[in-house]
C-alpha positions in Angstrom: 105.9 113.6 112.8 108.9 112.1 111.0 112.4 112.8 112.2 115.3 113.5 109.8 119.0 113.2 110.5 120.9 116.4 109.7 124.5 117.6 109.8 123.8 119.2 113.2 121.2 116.9 114.9 117.9 115.1 114.4 115.0 117.4 113.6 111.3 116.9 112.8 110.1 117.4 109.2 107.6 120.0 110.7 110.5 122.0 112.2 112.4 121.9 108.8 109.2 123.2 107.2 109.0 126.0 109.8 112.6 127.0 109.1 112.0 127.0 105.4 108.9 129.2 105.7 110.7 131.6 108.0 113.6 131.8 105.5 116.1 130.5 108.1 119.1 128.2 107.4 118.2 124.5 107.2 121.0 122.1 108.2 122.2 119.7 105.5 119.9 116.6 105.3 121.2 113.0 105.4 120.2 111.3 102.1 121.1 108.2 100.2 122.9 108.8 96.9 121.8 106.0 94.5 124.8 106.7 92.1 127.5 106.2 94.8 125.4 103.9 97.1 126.5 106.0 100.0 124.8 108.2 102.6 125.6 111.9 102.1 124.5 115.2 103.5 122.6 117.4 101.0 121.3 120.9 100.9 117.5 121.3 101.0 116.6 123.0 97.8 112.8 123.2 98.1 109.9 121.9 100.2 106.7 120.8 98.5 103.5 120.8 100.6 101.3 117.8 100.0 97.8 116.9 100.9 97.7 115.7 104.5 95.8 112.5 103.6 98.5 111.3 101.2 100.6 109.9 104.1 100.8 106.2 104.6 101.6 104.3 107.8 103.4 100.9 107.7 103.9 98.7 110.8 106.7 96.2 110.5 106.9 92.8 112.2 109.1 94.2 114.9 106.4 96.8 115.6 108.3 99.8 114.0 105.9 102.3 112.6 106.9 104.1 109.3 105.0 107.2 108.2 105.7 107.9 104.5 104.2 109.9 101.7 102.4 107.9 99.1 105.1 108.7 96.5 107.9 107.7 98.8 110.5 105.0 98.0 112.0 102.7 100.5 115.1 100.5 100.5 114.3 96.7 100.1 116.3 93.7 99.1 115.4 94.6 95.6 116.7 98.1 95.8 114.5 101.2 96.3 110.9 100.7 95.3 107.8 102.9 95.5 105.5 102.3 98.6 102.6 101.4 96.3 104.7 98.4 94.9 105.4 96.9 98.4 103.9 93.5 99.2 103.0 92.1 102.6 106.2 90.1 102.7 108.6 92.8 101.5 111.9 93.0 103.4 112.3 96.7 104.4 115.5 98.4 105.5 114.5 101.0 108.1 116.6 103.8 109.7 117.7 102.8 113.2 117.6 99.1 112.6 121.2 97.8 113.2 121.5 96.0 109.8 120.6 99.2 108.0 123.4 101.0 109.7 125.9 98.2 108.9 127.9 99.2 105.9 128.7 95.6 104.9 125.0 94.6 105.1 124.0 97.5 103.0 126.7 96.7 100.4 125.6 93.1 100.2 121.9 94.1 100.0 122.7 96.4 97.0 124.8 93.6 95.3 121.8 91.3 95.5 119.7 93.6 93.4 
């Protein structure tokens, strides 16, 4: 199950879904604002359930496993692109990889687009 960074802690997507179904407060979710090119915390407005088989699993060269929905976008050297448009040699920025957390690297990656 995917883990999401929130304003309080890290939480699984399944736990966020449970909170939503129970009508409980969901912490603000860490998201990337394309207009400001910064990470921000945003309120969860809605949760859309999808077909379980629509998830994709990508294994990177450094053996990180990414589980994403088929309509997901991911940050690459060419900006955010849909998973379906990735090629075998795409450079992915993944959460938890030091260069992705480095503000200077992120700014340079965005400028290259």
